[in-house]
CHARMM internal coordinates of N, CA and C (Angstrom, degrees):
IC EDIT
DIST 1 N 1 CA 1.4521
DIST 1 CA 1 C 1.5209
ANGL 1 N 1 CA 1 C 108.45
DIST 1 C 2 N 1.2843
ANGL 1 CA 1 C 2 N 116.37
DIHE 1 N 1 CA 1 C 2 N 131.87
DIST 2 N 2 CA 1.4594
ANGL 1 C 2 N 2 CA 120.93
DIHE 1 CA 1 C 2 N 2 CA 178.67
DIST 2 CA 2 C 1.5249
ANGL 2 N 2 CA 2 C 109.56
DIHE 1 C 2 N 2 CA 2 C -75.47
DIST 2 C 3 N 1.3253
ANGL 2 CA 2 C 3 N 115.12
DIHE 2 N 2 CA 2 C 3 N 137.09
DIST 3 N 3 CA 1.4574
ANGL 2 C 3 N 3 CA 119.37
DIHE 2 CA 2 C 3 N 3 CA 174.18
DIST 3 CA 3 C 1.5058
ANGL 3 N 3 CA 3 C 108.05
DIHE 2 C 3 N 3 CA 3 C -88.83
DIST 3 C 4 N 1.3032
ANGL 3 CA 3 C 4 N 116.23
DIHE 3 N 3 CA 3 C 4 N 153.28
DIST 4 N 4 CA 1.4479
ANGL 3 C 4 N 4 CA 118.29
DIHE 3 CA 3 C 4 N 4 CA 177.92
DIST 4 CA 4 C 1.5071
ANGL 4 N 4 CA 4 C 109.63
DIHE 3 C 4 N 4 CA 4 C -128.93
DIST 4 C 5 N 1.3243
ANGL 4 CA 4 C 5 N 115.26
DIHE 4 N 4 CA 4 C 5 N 95.29
DIST 5 N 5 CA 1.4524
ANGL 4 C 5 N 5 CA 121.26
DIHE 4 CA 4 C 5 N 5 CA -177.37
DIST 5 CA 5 C 1.5186
ANGL 5 N 5 CA 5 C 112.16
DIHE 4 C 5 N 5 CA 5 C -74.28
DIST 5 C 6 N 1.3145
ANGL 5 CA 5 C 6 N 117.84
DIHE 5 N 5 CA 5 C 6 N -15.28
DIST 6 N 6 CA 1.4671
ANGL 5 C 6 N 6 CA 119.62
DIHE 5 CA 5 C 6 N 6 CA 179.80
DIST 6 CA 6 C 1.5258
ANGL 6 N 6 CA 6 C 111.16
DIHE 5 C 6 N 6 CA 6 C -70.63
DIST 6 C 7 N 1.3178
ANGL 6 CA 6 C 7 N 116.99
DIHE 6 N 6 CA 6 C 7 N -15.23
DIST 7 N 7 CA 1.4617
ANGL 6 C 7 N 7 CA 120.40
DIHE 6 CA 6 C 7 N 7 CA 178.76
DIST 7 CA 7 C 1.5207
ANGL 7 N 7 CA 7 C 112.02
DIHE 6 C 7 N 7 CA 7 C -100.83
DIST 7 C 8 N 1.3357
ANGL 7 CA 7 C 8 N 117.47
DIHE 7 N 7 CA 7 C 8 N -2.63
DIST 8 N 8 CA 1.4585
ANGL 7 C 8 N 8 CA 123.29
DIHE 7 CA 7 C 8 N 8 CA -177.29
DIST 8 CA 8 C 1.5219
ANGL 8 N 8 CA 8 C 109.27
DIHE 7 C 8 N 8 CA 8 C -93.07
DIST 8 C 9 N 1.3272
ANGL 8 CA 8 C 9 N 117.63
DIHE 8 N 8 CA 8 C 9 N 119.73
DIST 9 N 9 CA 1.4573
ANGL 8 C 9 N 9 CA 120.90
DIHE 8 CA 8 C 9 N 9 CA -177.76
DIST 9 CA 9 C 1.5206
ANGL 9 N 9 CA 9 C 112.78
DIHE 8 C 9 N 9 CA 9 C -61.52
DIST 9 C 10 N 1.3186
ANGL 9 CA 9 C 10 N 116.96
DIHE 9 N 9 CA 9 C 10 N -24.81
DIST 10 N 10 CA 1.4568
ANGL 9 C 10 N 10 CA 120.59
DIHE 9 CA 9 C 10 N 10 CA -178.62
DIST 10 CA 10 C 1.5111
ANGL 10 N 10 CA 10 C 113.98
DIHE 9 C 10 N 10 CA 10 C -79.77
DIST 10 C 11 N 1.3057
ANGL 10 CA 10 C 11 N 117.92
DIHE 10 N 10 CA 10 C 11 N -10.21
DIST 11 N 11 CA 1.4662
ANGL 10 C 11 N 11 CA 122.42
DIHE 10 CA 10 C 11 N 11 CA -178.31
DIST 11 CA 11 C 1.5234
ANGL 11 N 11 CA 11 C 110.02
DIHE 10 C 11 N 11 CA 11 C -101.74
DIST 11 C 12 N 1.3271
ANGL 11 CA 11 C 12 N 116.84
DIHE 11 N 11 CA 11 C 12 N 154.37
DIST 12 N 12 CA 1.4711
ANGL 11 C 12 N 12 CA 119.24
DIHE 11 CA 11 C 12 N 12 CA 179.40
DIST 12 CA 12 C 1.5286
ANGL 12 N 12 CA 12 C 113.45
DIHE 11 C 12 N 12 CA 12 C -54.64
DIST 12 C 13 N 1.3206
ANGL 12 CA 12 C 13 N 117.59
DIHE 12 N 12 CA 12 C 13 N -37.42
DIST 13 N 13 CA 1.4644
ANGL 12 C 13 N 13 CA 120.38
DIHE 12 CA 12 C 13 N 13 CA 179.43
DIST 13 CA 13 C 1.5089
ANGL 13 N 13 CA 13 C 113.37
DIHE 12 C 13 N 13 CA 13 C -67.68
DIST 13 C 14 N 1.3160
ANGL 13 CA 13 C 14 N 116.61
DIHE 13 N 13 CA 13 C 14 N -21.36
DIST 14 N 14 CA 1.4580
ANGL 13 C 14 N 14 CA 120.81
DIHE 13 CA 13 C 14 N 14 CA 179.88
DIST 14 CA 14 C 1.5158
ANGL 14 N 14 CA 14 C 113.37
DIHE 13 C 14 N 14 CA 14 C -86.75
DIST 14 C 15 N 1.3167
ANGL 14 CA 14 C 15 N 116.15
DIHE 14 N 14 CA 14 C 15 N -3.12
DIST 15 N 15 CA 1.4588
ANGL 14 C 15 N 15 CA 119.74
DIHE 14 CA 14 C 15 N 15 CA -177.25
DIST 15 CA 15 C 1.5173
ANGL 15 N 15 CA 15 C 113.35
DIHE 14 C 15 N 15 CA 15 C -64.53
DIST 15 C 16 N 1.3361
ANGL 15 CA 15 C 16 N 116.83
DIHE 15 N 15 CA 15 C 16 N -16.40
DIST 16 N 16 CA 1.4660
ANGL 15 C 16 N 16 CA 118.75
DIHE 15 CA 15 C 16 N 16 CA 177.04
DIST 16 CA 16 C 1.5267
ANGL 16 N 16 CA 16 C 110.29
DIHE 15 C 16 N 16 CA 16 C -61.06
DIST 16 C 17 N 1.3328
ANGL 16 CA 16 C 17 N 116.77
DIHE 16 N 16 CA 16 C 17 N -20.71
DIST 17 N 17 CA 1.4593
ANGL 16 C 17 N 17 CA 120.68
DIHE 16 CA 16 C 17 N 17 CA -178.41
DIST 17 CA 17 C 1.5209
ANGL 17 N 17 CA 17 C 112.58
DIHE 16 C 17 N 17 CA 17 C -85.64
DIST 17 C 18 N 1.3460
ANGL 17 CA 17 C 18 N 117.98
DIHE 17 N 17 CA 17 C 18 N -6.17
DIST 18 N 18 CA 1.4642
ANGL 17 C 18 N 18 CA 118.96
DIHE 17 CA 17 C 18 N 18 CA -175.76
DIST 18 CA 18 C 1.5222
ANGL 18 N 18 CA 18 C 111.79
DIHE 17 C 18 N 18 CA 18 C -62.21
DIST 18 C 19 N 1.3349
ANGL 18 CA 18 C 19 N 117.67
DIHE 18 N 18 CA 18 C 19 N -31.66
DIST 19 N 19 CA 1.4629
ANGL 18 C 19 N 19 CA 120.08
DIHE 18 CA 18 C 19 N 19 CA 178.94
DIST 19 CA 19 C 1.5272
ANGL 19 N 19 CA 19 C 111.25
DIHE 18 C 19 N 19 CA 19 C -67.50
DIST 19 C 20 N 1.3156
ANGL 19 CA 19 C 20 N 115.80
DIHE 19 N 19 CA 19 C 20 N -37.65
DIST 20 N 20 CA 1.4672
ANGL 19 C 20 N 20 CA 120.33
DIHE 19 CA 19 C 20 N 20 CA 177.46
DIST 20 CA 20 C 1.5270
ANGL 20 N 20 CA 20 C 109.14
DIHE 19 C 20 N 20 CA 20 C -67.32
DIST 20 C 21 N 1.3337
ANGL 20 CA 20 C 21 N 116.04
DIHE 20 N 20 CA 20 C 21 N -47.85
DIST 21 N 21 CA 1.4653
ANGL 20 C 21 N 21 CA 120.59
DIHE 20 CA 20 C 21 N 21 CA -179.85
DIST 21 CA 21 C 1.5258
ANGL 21 N 21 CA 21 C 110.78
DIHE 20 C 21 N 21 CA 21 C -61.00
DIST 21 C 22 N 1.3216
ANGL 21 CA 21 C 22 N 117.05
DIHE 21 N 21 CA 21 C 22 N -42.34
DIST 22 N 22 CA 1.4687
ANGL 21 C 22 N 22 CA 120.38
DIHE 21 CA 21 C 22 N 22 CA 178.04
DIST 22 CA 22 C 1.5218
ANGL 22 N 22 CA 22 C 111.17
DIHE 21 C 22 N 22 CA 22 C -61.79
DIST 22 C 23 N 1.3240
ANGL 22 CA 22 C 23 N 116.99
DIHE 22 N 22 CA 22 C 23 N -40.57
DIST 23 N 23 CA 1.4656
ANGL 22 C 23 N 23 CA 120.33
DIHE 22 CA 22 C 23 N 23 CA 179.15
DIST 23 CA 23 C 1.5280
ANGL 23 N 23 CA 23 C 110.78
DIHE 22 C 23 N 23 CA 23 C -62.86
DIST 23 C 24 N 1.3263
ANGL 23 CA 23 C 24 N 116.48
DIHE 23 N 23 CA 23 C 24 N -39.16
DIST 24 N 24 CA 1.4719
ANGL 23 C 24 N 24 CA 120.28
DIHE 23 CA 23 C 24 N 24 CA 178.31
DIST 24 CA 24 C 1.5249
ANGL 24 N 24 CA 24 C 109.77
DIHE 23 C 24 N 24 CA 24 C -67.71
DIST 24 C 25 N 1.3227
ANGL 24 CA 24 C 25 N 116.57
DIHE 24 N 24 CA 24 C 25 N -46.63
DIST 25 N 25 CA 1.4746
ANGL 24 C 25 N 25 CA 120.17
DIHE 24 CA 24 C 25 N 25 CA -179.55
DIST 25 CA 25 C 1.5248
ANGL 25 N 25 CA 25 C 112.29
DIHE 24 C 25 N 25 CA 25 C -60.72
DIST 25 C 26 N 1.3262
ANGL 25 CA 25 C 26 N 115.91
DIHE 25 N 25 CA 25 C 26 N -35.14
DIST 26 N 26 CA 1.4665
ANGL 25 C 26 N 26 CA 120.56
DIHE 25 CA 25 C 26 N 26 CA -179.01
DIST 26 CA 26 C 1.5250
ANGL 26 N 26 CA 26 C 112.23
DIHE 25 C 26 N 26 CA 26 C -85.34
DIST 26 C 27 N 1.3321
ANGL 26 CA 26 C 27 N 115.68
DIHE 26 N 26 CA 26 C 27 N 6.00
DIST 27 N 27 CA 1.4609
ANGL 26 C 27 N 27 CA 122.33
DIHE 26 CA 26 C 27 N 27 CA 178.46
DIST 27 CA 27 C 1.5252
ANGL 27 N 27 CA 27 C 112.28
DIHE 26 C 27 N 27 CA 27 C 55.28
DIST 27 C 28 N 1.3396
ANGL 27 CA 27 C 28 N 114.28
DIHE 27 N 27 CA 27 C 28 N 43.71
DIST 28 N 28 CA 1.4603
ANGL 27 C 28 N 28 CA 119.70
DIHE 27 CA 27 C 28 N 28 CA 175.99
DIST 28 CA 28 C 1.5214
ANGL 28 N 28 CA 28 C 108.92
DIHE 27 C 28 N 28 CA 28 C -67.82
DIST 28 C 29 N 1.2905
ANGL 28 CA 28 C 29 N 115.53
DIHE 28 N 28 CA 28 C 29 N 166.55
DIST 29 N 29 CA 1.4653
ANGL 28 C 29 N 29 CA 120.13
DIHE 28 CA 28 C 29 N 29 CA -178.62
DIST 29 CA 29 C 1.5343
ANGL 29 N 29 CA 29 C 109.70
DIHE 28 C 29 N 29 CA 29 C -67.06
DIST 29 C 30 N 1.3320
ANGL 29 CA 29 C 30 N 116.17
DIHE 29 N 29 CA 29 C 30 N 153.72
DIST 30 N 30 CA 1.4703
ANGL 29 C 30 N 30 CA 119.14
DIHE 29 CA 29 C 30 N 30 CA 176.41
DIST 30 CA 30 C 1.5296
ANGL 30 N 30 CA 30 C 112.10
DIHE 29 C 30 N 30 CA 30 C -55.55
DIST 30 C 31 N 1.3239
ANGL 30 CA 30 C 31 N 116.96
DIHE 30 N 30 CA 30 C 31 N -33.41
DIST 31 N 31 CA 1.4556
ANGL 30 C 31 N 31 CA 120.25
DIHE 30 CA 30 C 31 N 31 CA 179.21
DIST 31 CA 31 C 1.5290
ANGL 31 N 31 CA 31 C 111.35
DIHE 30 C 31 N 31 CA 31 C -65.34
DIST 31 C 32 N 1.3392
ANGL 31 CA 31 C 32 N 116.77
DIHE 31 N 31 CA 31 C 32 N -40.69
DIST 32 N 32 CA 1.4584
ANGL 31 C 32 N 32 CA 120.48
DIHE 31 CA 31 C 32 N 32 CA 179.06
DIST 32 CA 32 C 1.5308
ANGL 32 N 32 CA 32 C 111.05
DIHE 31 C 32 N 32 CA 32 C -67.90
DIST 32 C 33 N 1.3256
ANGL 32 CA 32 C 33 N 115.96
DIHE 32 N 32 CA 32 C 33 N -40.45
DIST 33 N 33 CA 1.4681
ANGL 32 C 33 N 33 CA 120.03
DIHE 32 CA 32 C 33 N 33 CA 178.08
DIST 33 CA 33 C 1.5267
ANGL 33 N 33 CA 33 C 109.61
DIHE 32 C 33 N 33 CA 33 C -64.85
DIST 33 C 34 N 1.3233
ANGL 33 CA 33 C 34 N 116.72
DIHE 33 N 33 CA 33 C 34 N -44.68
DIST 34 N 34 CA 1.4671
ANGL 33 C 34 N 34 CA 120.85
DIHE 33 CA 33 C 34 N 34 CA 179.10
DIST 34 CA 34 C 1.5201
ANGL 34 N 34 CA 34 C 110.75
DIHE 33 C 34 N 34 CA 34 C -60.34
DIST 34 C 35 N 1.3134
ANGL 34 CA 34 C 35 N 116.86
DIHE 34 N 34 CA 34 C 35 N -38.61
DIST 35 N 35 CA 1.4629
ANGL 34 C 35 N 35 CA 120.60
DIHE 34 CA 34 C 35 N 35 CA 178.61
DIST 35 CA 35 C 1.5284
ANGL 35 N 35 CA 35 C 110.38
DIHE 34 C 35 N 35 CA 35 C -61.60
DIST 35 C 36 N 1.3271
ANGL 35 CA 35 C 36 N 116.98
DIHE 35 N 35 CA 35 C 36 N -44.64
DIST 36 N 36 CA 1.4632
ANGL 35 C 36 N 36 CA 120.79
DIHE 35 CA 35 C 36 N 36 CA 178.78
DIST 36 CA 36 C 1.5293
ANGL 36 N 36 CA 36 C 111.09
DIHE 35 C 36 N 36 CA 36 C -63.39
DIST 36 C 37 N 1.3257
ANGL 36 CA 36 C 37 N 116.41
DIHE 36 N 36 CA 36 C 37 N -41.26
DIST 37 N 37 CA 1.4649
ANGL 36 C 37 N 37 CA 120.11
DIHE 36 CA 36 C 37 N 37 CA 178.74
DIST 37 CA 37 C 1.5284
ANGL 37 N 37 CA 37 C 110.00
DIHE 36 C 37 N 37 CA 37 C -63.57
DIST 37 C 38 N 1.3238
ANGL 37 CA 37 C 38 N 116.89
DIHE 37 N 37 CA 37 C 38 N -43.37
DIST 38 N 38 CA 1.4730
ANGL 37 C 38 N 38 CA 120.48
DIHE 37 CA 37 C 38 N 38 CA 179.08
DIST 38 CA 38 C 1.5224
ANGL 38 N 38 CA 38 C 111.73
DIHE 37 C 38 N 38 CA 38 C -60.20
DIST 38 C 39 N 1.3229
ANGL 38 CA 38 C 39 N 116.74
DIHE 38 N 38 CA 38 C 39 N -32.87
DIST 39 N 39 CA 1.4625
ANGL 38 C 39 N 39 CA 120.18
DIHE 38 CA 38 C 39 N 39 CA 178.51
DIST 39 CA 39 C 1.5231
ANGL 39 N 39 CA 39 C 112.03
DIHE 38 C 39 N 39 CA 39 C -74.64
DIST 39 C 40 N 1.3187
ANGL 39 CA 39 C 40 N 116.86
DIHE 39 N 39 CA 39 C 40 N -38.03
DIST 40 N 40 CA 1.4614
ANGL 39 C 40 N 40 CA 121.22
DIHE 39 CA 39 C 40 N 40 CA -170.45
DIST 40 CA 40 C 1.5221
ANGL 40 N 40 CA 40 C 114.45
DIHE 39 C 40 N 40 CA 40 C -93.93
DIST 40 C 41 N 1.3156
ANGL 40 CA 40 C 41 N 118.08
DIHE 40 N 40 CA 40 C 41 N -30.90
DIST 41 N 41 CA 1.4608
ANGL 40 C 41 N 41 CA 120.62
DIHE 40 CA 40 C 41 N 41 CA -175.88
DIST 41 CA 41 C 1.5266
ANGL 41 N 41 CA 41 C 113.34
DIHE 40 C 41 N 41 CA 41 C -60.30
DIST 41 C 42 N 1.3211
ANGL 41 CA 41 C 42 N 120.05
DIHE 41 N 41 CA 41 C 42 N -46.29
DIST 42 N 42 CA 1.4705
ANGL 41 C 42 N 42 CA 118.18
DIHE 41 CA 41 C 42 N 42 CA 179.04
DIST 42 CA 42 C 1.5233
ANGL 42 N 42 CA 42 C 112.68
DIHE 41 C 42 N 42 CA 42 C -59.96
DIST 42 C 43 N 1.3325
ANGL 42 CA 42 C 43 N 117.24
DIHE 42 N 42 CA 42 C 43 N -37.88
DIST 43 N 43 CA 1.4635
ANGL 42 C 43 N 43 CA 120.72
DIHE 42 CA 42 C 43 N 43 CA 177.99
DIST 43 CA 43 C 1.5255
ANGL 43 N 43 CA 43 C 110.80
DIHE 42 C 43 N 43 CA 43 C -63.65
DIST 43 C 44 N 1.3194
ANGL 43 CA 43 C 44 N 116.29
DIHE 43 N 43 CA 43 C 44 N -44.69
DIST 44 N 44 CA 1.4610
ANGL 43 C 44 N 44 CA 120.68
DIHE 43 CA 43 C 44 N 44 CA -178.62
DIST 44 CA 44 C 1.5250
ANGL 44 N 44 CA 44 C 111.29
DIHE 43 C 44 N 44 CA 44 C -65.35
DIST 44 C 45 N 1.3209
ANGL 44 CA 44 C 45 N 116.81
DIHE 44 N 44 CA 44 C 45 N -43.11
DIST 45 N 45 CA 1.4623
ANGL 44 C 45 N 45 CA 120.02
DIHE 44 CA 44 C 45 N 45 CA -179.78
DIST 45 CA 45 C 1.5224
ANGL 45 N 45 CA 45 C 111.46
DIHE 44 C 45 N 45 CA 45 C -66.99
DIST 45 C 46 N 1.3072
ANGL 45 CA 45 C 46 N 116.73
DIHE 45 N 45 CA 45 C 46 N -37.82
DIST 46 N 46 CA 1.4602
ANGL 45 C 46 N 46 CA 120.57
DIHE 45 CA 45 C 46 N 46 CA 177.45
DIST 46 CA 46 C 1.5277
ANGL 46 N 46 CA 46 C 110.28
DIHE 45 C 46 N 46 CA 46 C -62.87
DIST 46 C 47 N 1.3202
ANGL 46 CA 46 C 47 N 116.10
DIHE 46 N 46 CA 46 C 47 N -44.93
DIST 47 N 47 CA 1.4625
ANGL 46 C 47 N 47 CA 121.06
DIHE 46 CA 46 C 47 N 47 CA 178.97
DIST 47 CA 47 C 1.5320
ANGL 47 N 47 CA 47 C 110.44
DIHE 46 C 47 N 47 CA 47 C -64.49
DIST 47 C 48 N 1.3120
ANGL 47 CA 47 C 48 N 117.58
DIHE 47 N 47 CA 47 C 48 N -42.80
DIST 48 N 48 CA 1.4661
ANGL 47 C 48 N 48 CA 121.10
DIHE 47 CA 47 C 48 N 48 CA 179.23
DIST 48 CA 48 C 1.5268
ANGL 48 N 48 CA 48 C 110.05
DIHE 47 C 48 N 48 CA 48 C -62.65
DIST 48 C 49 N 1.3226
ANGL 48 CA 48 C 49 N 116.52
DIHE 48 N 48 CA 48 C 49 N -44.51
DIST 49 N 49 CA 1.4698
ANGL 48 C 49 N 49 CA 120.77
DIHE 48 CA 48 C 49 N 49 CA 179.83
DIST 49 CA 49 C 1.5274
ANGL 49 N 49 CA 49 C 110.16
DIHE 48 C 49 N 49 CA 49 C -58.62
DIST 49 C 50 N 1.3180
ANGL 49 CA 49 C 50 N 116.30
DIHE 49 N 49 CA 49 C 50 N -44.88
DIST 50 N 50 CA 1.4621
ANGL 49 C 50 N 50 CA 121.52
DIHE 49 CA 49 C 50 N 50 CA 179.82
DIST 50 CA 50 C 1.5308
ANGL 50 N 50 CA 50 C 111.11
DIHE 49 C 50 N 50 CA 50 C -63.26
DIST 50 C 51 N 1.3311
ANGL 50 CA 50 C 51 N 117.32
DIHE 50 N 50 CA 50 C 51 N -44.51
DIST 51 N 51 CA 1.4636
ANGL 50 C 51 N 51 CA 121.00
DIHE 50 CA 50 C 51 N 51 CA -178.53
DIST 51 CA 51 C 1.5296
ANGL 51 N 51 CA 51 C 111.61
DIHE 50 C 51 N 51 CA 51 C -66.58
DIST 51 C 52 N 1.3246
ANGL 51 CA 51 C 52 N 117.32
DIHE 51 N 51 CA 51 C 52 N -39.94
DIST 52 N 52 CA 1.4638
ANGL 51 C 52 N 52 CA 119.42
DIHE 51 CA 51 C 52 N 52 CA 177.15
DIST 52 CA 52 C 1.5241
ANGL 52 N 52 CA 52 C 109.95
DIHE 51 C 52 N 52 CA 52 C -63.73
DIST 52 C 53 N 1.3249
ANGL 52 CA 52 C 53 N 117.37
DIHE 52 N 52 CA 52 C 53 N -43.81
DIST 53 N 53 CA 1.4663
ANGL 52 C 53 N 53 CA 120.81
DIHE 52 CA 52 C 53 N 53 CA 179.98
DIST 53 CA 53 C 1.5232
ANGL 53 N 53 CA 53 C 110.92
DIHE 52 C 53 N 53 CA 53 C -62.17
DIST 53 C 54 N 1.3277
ANGL 53 CA 53 C 54 N 117.01
DIHE 53 N 53 CA 53 C 54 N -41.32
DIST 54 N 54 CA 1.4677
ANGL 53 C 54 N 54 CA 120.62
DIHE 53 CA 53 C 54 N 54 CA 178.60
DIST 54 CA 54 C 1.5271
ANGL 54 N 54 CA 54 C 111.51
DIHE 53 C 54 N 54 CA 54 C -64.63
DIST 54 C 55 N 1.3226
ANGL 54 CA 54 C 55 N 116.44
DIHE 54 N 54 CA 54 C 55 N -26.86
DIST 55 N 55 CA 1.4658
ANGL 54 C 55 N 55 CA 121.43
DIHE 54 CA 54 C 55 N 55 CA 178.94
DIST 55 CA 55 C 1.5192
ANGL 55 N 55 CA 55 C 112.07
DIHE 54 C 55 N 55 CA 55 C -85.25
DIST 55 C 56 N 1.3296
ANGL 55 CA 55 C 56 N 116.47
DIHE 55 N 55 CA 55 C 56 N -3.56
DIST 56 N 56 CA 1.4535
ANGL 55 C 56 N 56 CA 120.65
DIHE 55 CA 55 C 56 N 56 CA -179.85
DIST 56 CA 56 C 1.5146
ANGL 56 N 56 CA 56 C 113.96
DIHE 55 C 56 N 56 CA 56 C 83.91
DIST 56 C 57 N 1.3249
ANGL 56 CA 56 C 57 N 116.66
DIHE 56 N 56 CA 56 C 57 N 12.56
DIST 57 N 57 CA 1.4602
ANGL 56 C 57 N 57 CA 121.08
DIHE 56 CA 56 C 57 N 57 CA 178.95
DIST 57 CA 57 C 1.5279
ANGL 57 N 57 CA 57 C 107.40
DIHE 56 C 57 N 57 CA 57 C -119.81
DIST 57 C 58 N 1.3167
ANGL 57 CA 57 C 58 N 117.78
DIHE 57 N 57 CA 57 C 58 N 105.33
DIST 58 N 58 CA 1.4663
ANGL 57 C 58 N 58 CA 118.73
DIHE 57 CA 57 C 58 N 58 CA 177.28
DIST 58 CA 58 C 1.5299
ANGL 58 N 58 CA 58 C 110.52
DIHE 57 C 58 N 58 CA 58 C -60.50
DIST 58 C 59 N 1.3031
ANGL 58 CA 58 C 59 N 116.39
DIHE 58 N 58 CA 58 C 59 N 140.07
DIST 59 N 59 CA 1.4564
ANGL 58 C 59 N 59 CA 120.79
DIHE 58 CA 58 C 59 N 59 CA -179.10
DIST 59 CA 59 C 1.5258
ANGL 59 N 59 CA 59 C 111.10
DIHE 58 C 59 N 59 CA 59 C -56.92
DIST 59 C 60 N 1.3236
ANGL 59 CA 59 C 60 N 116.79
DIHE 59 N 59 CA 59 C 60 N -37.67
DIST 60 N 60 CA 1.4733
ANGL 59 C 60 N 60 CA 119.42
DIHE 59 CA 59 C 60 N 60 CA 179.52
DIST 60 CA 60 C 1.5262
ANGL 60 N 60 CA 60 C 110.82
DIHE 59 C 60 N 60 CA 60 C -62.53
DIST 60 C 61 N 1.3371
ANGL 60 CA 60 C 61 N 117.47
DIHE 60 N 60 CA 60 C 61 N -38.47
DIST 61 N 61 CA 1.4698
ANGL 60 C 61 N 61 CA 120.54
DIHE 60 CA 60 C 61 N 61 CA 177.95
DIST 61 CA 61 C 1.5232
ANGL 61 N 61 CA 61 C 110.48
DIHE 60 C 61 N 61 CA 61 C -64.98
DIST 61 C 62 N 1.3201
ANGL 61 CA 61 C 62 N 116.76
DIHE 61 N 61 CA 61 C 62 N -43.98
DIST 62 N 62 CA 1.4563
ANGL 61 C 62 N 62 CA 121.14
DIHE 61 CA 61 C 62 N 62 CA 177.98
DIST 62 CA 62 C 1.5256
ANGL 62 N 62 CA 62 C 111.05
DIHE 61 C 62 N 62 CA 62 C -58.70
DIST 62 C 63 N 1.3308
ANGL 62 CA 62 C 63 N 116.31
DIHE 62 N 62 CA 62 C 63 N -47.99
DIST 63 N 63 CA 1.4592
ANGL 62 C 63 N 63 CA 120.60
DIHE 62 CA 62 C 63 N 63 CA -179.18
DIST 63 CA 63 C 1.5268
ANGL 63 N 63 CA 63 C 111.79
DIHE 62 C 63 N 63 CA 63 C -64.23
DIST 63 C 64 N 1.3272
ANGL 63 CA 63 C 64 N 117.05
DIHE 63 N 63 CA 63 C 64 N -41.09
DIST 64 N 64 CA 1.4681
ANGL 63 C 64 N 64 CA 119.92
DIHE 63 CA 63 C 64 N 64 CA 178.24
DIST 64 CA 64 C 1.5249
ANGL 64 N 64 CA 64 C 111.52
DIHE 63 C 64 N 64 CA 64 C -61.18
DIST 64 C 65 N 1.3259
ANGL 64 CA 64 C 65 N 116.37
DIHE 64 N 64 CA 64 C 65 N -43.67
DIST 65 N 65 CA 1.4764
ANGL 64 C 65 N 65 CA 119.76
DIHE 64 CA 64 C 65 N 65 CA 178.39
DIST 65 CA 65 C 1.5142
ANGL 65 N 65 CA 65 C 111.23
DIHE 64 C 65 N 65 CA 65 C -65.17
DIST 65 C 66 N 1.3215
ANGL 65 CA 65 C 66 N 116.22
DIHE 65 N 65 CA 65 C 66 N -40.54
DIST 66 N 66 CA 1.4665
ANGL 65 C 66 N 66 CA 120.74
DIHE 65 CA 65 C 66 N 66 CA 179.38
DIST 66 CA 66 C 1.5272
ANGL 66 N 66 CA 66 C 109.87
DIHE 65 C 66 N 66 CA 66 C -62.72
DIST 66 C 67 N 1.3304
ANGL 66 CA 66 C 67 N 116.79
DIHE 66 N 66 CA 66 C 67 N -43.00
DIST 67 N 67 CA 1.4621
ANGL 66 C 67 N 67 CA 120.22
DIHE 66 CA 66 C 67 N 67 CA 179.21
DIST 67 CA 67 C 1.5386
ANGL 67 N 67 CA 67 C 110.77
DIHE 66 C 67 N 67 CA 67 C -65.77
DIST 67 C 68 N 1.3243
ANGL 67 CA 67 C 68 N 117.96
DIHE 67 N 67 CA 67 C 68 N -38.68
DIST 68 N 68 CA 1.4526
ANGL 67 C 68 N 68 CA 121.01
DIHE 67 CA 67 C 68 N 68 CA 179.07
DIST 68 CA 68 C 1.5253
ANGL 68 N 68 CA 68 C 111.32
DIHE 67 C 68 N 68 CA 68 C -65.00
DIST 68 C 69 N 1.3101
ANGL 68 CA 68 C 69 N 117.74
DIHE 68 N 68 CA 68 C 69 N -36.64
DIST 69 N 69 CA 1.4643
ANGL 68 C 69 N 69 CA 121.18
DIHE 68 CA 68 C 69 N 69 CA 178.47
DIST 69 CA 69 C 1.5187
ANGL 69 N 69 CA 69 C 110.86
DIHE 68 C 69 N 69 CA 69 C -64.74
DIST 69 C 70 N 1.3204
ANGL 69 CA 69 C 70 N 116.34
DIHE 69 N 69 CA 69 C 70 N -37.08
DIST 70 N 70 CA 1.4561
ANGL 69 C 70 N 70 CA 120.98
DIHE 69 CA 69 C 70 N 70 CA -179.97
DIST 70 CA 70 C 1.5171
ANGL 70 N 70 CA 70 C 112.95
DIHE 69 C 70 N 70 CA 70 C -68.39
DIST 70 C 71 N 1.3119
ANGL 70 CA 70 C 71 N 116.55
DIHE 70 N 70 CA 70 C 71 N -22.46
DIST 71 N 71 CA 1.4737
ANGL 70 C 71 N 71 CA 120.99
DIHE 70 CA 70 C 71 N 71 CA -178.73
DIST 71 CA 71 C 1.5264
ANGL 71 N 71 CA 71 C 112.17
DIHE 70 C 71 N 71 CA 71 C -89.40
DIST 71 C 72 N 1.3308
ANGL 71 CA 71 C 72 N 116.31
DIHE 71 N 71 CA 71 C 72 N -13.61
DIST 72 N 72 CA 1.4678
ANGL 71 C 72 N 72 CA 119.17
DIHE 71 CA 71 C 72 N 72 CA -177.14
DIST 72 CA 72 C 1.5033
ANGL 72 N 72 CA 72 C 111.44
DIHE 71 C 72 N 72 CA 72 C -77.77
END
COOR INIT
IC SEED 1 N 1 CA 1 C
IC BUILD
């Protein structure tokens, strides 16, 4: 299974989420938090898709397997 450090807040690639986390910690409005998520989520998903592909595991295959495990 490919790991994806770009989604891990503890890794340098996950630092894109620090603005979202800061907004939550500062008790910003849901609208402000949603705005930060809208800015960062496409970047994170794009990076994850690229990393999975480089690992030889298409993101769609990973998601399909994950969904199948949840149904078992």
